[in-house]
Structures are given as structure tokens and as C-alpha cells.
C-alpha positions in Angstrom: -58.0 25.6 -53.5 -57.2 21.9 -53.5 -56.4 19.7 -50.6 -52.8 19.2 -51.6 -52.2 22.9 -51.9 -53.6 23.5 -48.4 -51.3 20.8 -47.0 -48.3 22.4 -48.7 -49.2 25.7 -47.2 -49.5 24.1 -43.7 -46.1 22.5 -44.2 -44.6 25.8 -45.3 -46.2 27.5 -42.2 -44.6 24.9 -40.0 -41.2 25.4 -41.7 -41.5 29.2 -41.2 -42.4 28.8 -37.5 -39.5 26.4 -37.1 -37.1 28.9 -38.7 -38.3 31.7 -36.5 -37.8 29.6 -33.4 -34.4 28.4 -34.6 -33.1 31.9 -35.1 -34.6 33.1 -31.8 -36.8 35.7 -33.5 -40.4 36.2 -32.5 -42.8 35.1 -35.2 -45.1 37.7 -36.8 -48.8 37.6 -36.4 -50.6 34.5 -37.8 -52.0 36.3 -40.8 -48.6 37.5 -41.8 -47.2 33.9 -41.4 -50.0 32.5 -43.6 -49.3 35.1 -46.3 -45.6 34.2 -46.2 -46.5 30.5 -46.5 -48.7 31.1 -49.5 -46.0 33.1 -51.2 -43.5 30.4 -50.5 -45.8 27.7 -52.0 -46.6 29.8 -55.1 -42.8 30.4 -55.6 -42.1 26.7 -55.1 -44.7 25.7 -57.7 -43.2 28.3 -60.2 -39.7 26.9 -59.6 -40.9 23.3 -60.0 -42.6 24.3 -63.3 -39.5 26.0 -64.6 -36.8 23.6 -63.4 -38.6 20.6 -62.3 -38.2 19.1 -58.8 -40.1 18.3 -55.7 -42.3 21.0 -54.1 -41.4 19.9 -50.6 -37.7 19.9 -51.3 -37.9 23.4 -52.8 -39.9 24.7 -49.8 -37.3 23.3 -47.4 -34.5 24.8 -49.3 -36.2 28.2 -49.6 -36.9 28.4 -45.9 -33.5 27.3 -44.7 -31.6 29.5 -47.1 -33.6 32.7 -46.4 -34.5 34.3 -43.2 -38.2 35.0 -43.0 -39.2 38.7 -43.0 
């Protein structure tokens, strides 16, 4: 996995943690959060390939629109 992909996953992890804190929910275990972050990044890349766009903007939109599971 490349450096940029790891940075995107770290950013997605921070966004997820922020969203959990904002909604007052307790965050799941770190392994579950990392799995969610990887899924978000993979989905963001797929969306960017299909429609174009900025990965970071797609991540922000995805996290703020949906509540994390």
C-alpha cells in the first residue's frame, strides 16, 4: 500500500472519530474503526473513478452524511 493511500486512511479514521464524538456515541474498537476507514477510502476511490472528484472531499461528504456503524 502506498504512502498516499495510508494518509487517506488516517484522515478517514480521524473523520470517523470526529463523527462519533460529535454524535456522542462511543467509538468502536480500533480495529473496527480502521476497517471502516479502509472501506470509506476504497469507496471514495471508486466514486472518484466513476464520477471524478477529489478523494478528500468525497471522504468528508461520506462521513458527514452517514452515521458510522
